[in-house]
C-alpha positions, -999 to +999 in steps of 0.1 A: +000+000+000+011+035-008+007+068+009-026+077-009-042+043-002-033+047+035-048+082+036-080+069+019-084+043+046-086+071+072-106+098+053-127+078+029-139+097-002-135+132+013-117+157-008-079+158-004-050+177-020-024+157-038+008+168-056+018+151-088+042+153-118+039+146-155+065+145-182+060+155-218+084+132-236+094+142-272+115+119-293+142+130-318+115+137-344+094+159-320+067+133-316+050+132-282+047+100-262+011+095-248-003+068-226-038+055-232-049+050-196-071+024-180-084+052-157-100+074-167-111+047-191-095+049-225-084+086-222-049+096-234-025+113-211+010+123-203+030+098-183+031+108-146+015+103-113+011+113-077+038+120-051+048+096-023+063+106+010+099+118+009+099+126-029+105+158-048+084+166-078+114+156-100+116+122-082+079+117-088+084+125-125+113+101-130+097+073-109+063+074-126+078+074-161+100+045-152+072+025-136+048+032-165+073+028-194+106+013-183+123+044-196+148+065-176+144+102-178+176+123-178+171+161-179+138+176-168+127+211-178+098+229-161+067+238-182+045+251-154+027+243-121-011+238-124-035+242-095-069+256-086-106+247-088-103+234-123-079+207-110-107+190-091-112+153-098-139+129-087-127+093-095-151+065-106-149+050-071-161+083-055-127+096-043-125+134-045-093+153-048-075+184-061-042+180-078-013+204-079+005+192-110+041+200-118+046+195-155+080+189-171+093+181-206+123+162-218+139+149-249+165+130-230+154+095-220+167+060-225+161+024-218+140-005-231+103+003-233+082-019-210+045-010-204+028-014-170-004-031-180-021-024-146-023+013-156-020+015-193-038+002-224-010+013-248+016+040-255+020+057-288+040+086-303+020+113-319+029+141-342+021+174-325-006+182-352-022+147-349-028+143-312-059+122-303-091+139-294-098+122-261-069+135-240-073+141-203-086+178-200-058+190-177-032+174-200-045+192-230-037+225-212-002+212-204+005+201-240-008+235-253+016+253-229+045+230-239+040+237-276+037+274-270+069+273-250+087+253-277+076+276-305+088+307-285+123+293-282 
């Protein structure tokens, strides 16, 4: 059991605040790696997850990418921090929470790809102009900010 599961045993479905990290991963051609998630069912998203005790947001980003993909992230670059009322989530099981998400991007990762089937349906690289429609709402905002940042550099 992890930190979040332990908290839920104590507070039930009541709203909580969690911190998480995601990583926009672009390959050498500029394609973006997206994860088709089991939860929310079938939605596409950016690899990442929630913080455990004693972790930094960079630790979370690297751990979650490794757990979900088997890839090791090298350099992380900050996109932005996302918080507020629009970051409220009510999970299918009734759990309610607000997420403070720290979003990073990288082009520096390595390793042998290995998908965690407990969280993912599949992973796929997408051209920036051909992203799927059913992307997690908050991740659409992060990707928009990433592309804006990339085009300004």
